N, C-alpha and C positions, 0 to 999 in steps of 0.2 A: 502492515509491516511484513516484509518478505521473510521467509524462513531461511535459516542459515544451516548449512550442512558442512561437516568435516568429511569430505569424500575419501579421506585416508582410513576412516573407520568403517568396518563392514556394516555395522548397524545403521550408520548415517547413509551409507550407499544404498542399502535396502530401502530405507525410508525415502530417500531421494527418488529412487526408481519407482516406488509405489506412488508417490505424489505426482511425479511426471506422467506416469501412465494414466492416472485418474484424471489429470488435467487435459491430456490429449484426447481421451475418450469423451470427456464432457464437451470439449470444443467440437469434435466430430459429430456428436449426437445433436448439438444445437444447429450446426450447419445443415445436417440432413433434414432436421425438422423444419427449418426455415426455407431451404432451397430445394430439397429433394436430391435426387442423384440420377445419373445415367444408368439405365439397365437395358438388357436385351429383351425385346418383345418375345414372350413365350410362344406366340402363335406363328410369327413370320421371321423372327430373328433380327429385325431391324433395331437399331439403337433408339431409345426413347427416354424422355425425361419423366421421372416418376416421383411422386410424393405420396405420403401416407393416404390411403383411401382408394377411390376408383380413378383409374387413369385410362385414357384412350390412346392407342398407338396411332400416330399420324400416318403411317404407311398403310396399314391394313384395316384400321378402324376397330379392331378388337378391344374390348374393355377388359381391363385386368385390375383386380383389387390387390393393393400392396399394403402389407403390414410389416412393421419393423419389430423384431424381437430383441429387446435390449438386455435380456437376462444373461446372455452369453457374450455380450459385448463389453 
């Protein structure tokens, strides 16, 4: 059952904002865990696809370890 909000009330607007932010962060977290993301290679600056763990840059061959810190996300 979907939540209902009366957006004319400040308390419901705060609750709506909090719930929306939580949902968006959860979706982003899952997409990053499943598919990774594009980052810049720290060695050569080329764009590379990275997921959590060890990743190798296709341009320079440098291996980089990527970890995601979800505490501030």
